[in-house]
Structures are given as structure tokens and as C-alpha cells.
N, C-alpha and C positions, 0 to 999 in steps of 0.2 A: 704771644699774647697771653696774659694771665687772666683766667676767668675765676672770679670769686663767686662761689656758690654759698648761699647762706647756711649757717648752722653746722657746717662740717666741724669746725674747731670745737664748738660747744658740745657736740655729740661725742667727739673724740675724748674730751676731758671727762665727760660723764661716764663713758665706757671704760676709760682707764681707771677712774675711781672705783668702778664696779669690779674690774679685774683685780685691782689691788686691795679691794675690800677696805677702802679708806674714805674719809669724808671728802666730798668734792671741793668744799671750801678750802680745806687744807692743801689739796692738790693744786688748786688755783693759786694759793699763796706761794707754794714751792715754785710754780712756773714763773710767777711775777718776780720772785727773789732771784731766779736763775736768768732773768733778763728777757722773759717772754717765750722761752722754749725750754724743753726738758728732755734730757736723754732718758731713754727707756730701753729695757732689754728687748732683743729682737723677738723672743718668744712672747713677751707681753704685747709687742707690736702686732704679731700675728693674731693673737686672741682679740685684741682691740679692733683690728681691721675686720675680723669676722663679725663682731658685735655691731660695728657700724654698718656693715653690709645688710644685716638683718634690720637694724633700726631704719635704714633708708629704703628698705624693701627693694633692693637692687641686687638680686641674685646674679652672681658672676662679676660683681664689681671688682673684686680683688682677684687678680690672676696669679698663677704660679710665678711668672716672670717678674711680677711686682714685689715678690717677697724676698727682698735682698736686705742686707744690713744697712745699705744706704737709705732705703725707704722706710725701714721699720724701727729705726733706733732714736728718732726724735719726734716730738709732736709735730713740728713744722714739716719735716720730710714726709711723714705719714699723711698729713693734711694735704700737701701738694700732690702726692700720688692719688689720693682719693678724689680730690677736685678734678684732676686731669681725667681720671676714669669716668667720673660723673658727667663731665662735659662731653666726653666721647659717647657715652651711653645715651645721654639725653639728646644729643645731636643726631644720633642714628635713629632715635624714635621719632624725631621731628620730620625726617626726610622720608 
């Protein structure tokens, strides 16, 4: 089951623009031109993931085992990993 949590993609794009020190609109245009996803360097992915963790105020969201090339090298894979962890963390807080 896929759980869509609002704002993850928007926050990812905002934080990637910050990490790259580029205009968010330009980055969004690159993503659209690339068909809705964008390859990123795994080091950028690590940095973006850390910024998203802070933005969501969810310490411990990104685990060491999450930091693989498969999860850190595209916007979509990073979004899927973060959404999965958010759902787990938010579910454990409800119970």
C-alpha cells in the first residue's frame, strides 16, 4: 500500500534548490523536462534528506540503512523512502 503524505515532494524540491544554490523554479523546470523525475548525486541526496528531516521536525527520519544509491539518486526514490519512513514514524506515534 502506498501512503501519500502531503508536501514531501515540494519540500524535497525546495531543499534540493537550496543545496544546489539554484532557483527553485529552474529546478522544477528541469524536473518537468526530465519527465517528472530528476537524477541527483548521492551526496546531494544525503544533504537534501538531512534538510528534509529538519524541515519536517522528525529527528531520526533518515536511517543509515536508507542511505543507498538506490534511495538517494533520484527525486522519486528519495520521496518514496521519506514517505515510507514518515508513515512508519507517524504510525508508531499514533499507537
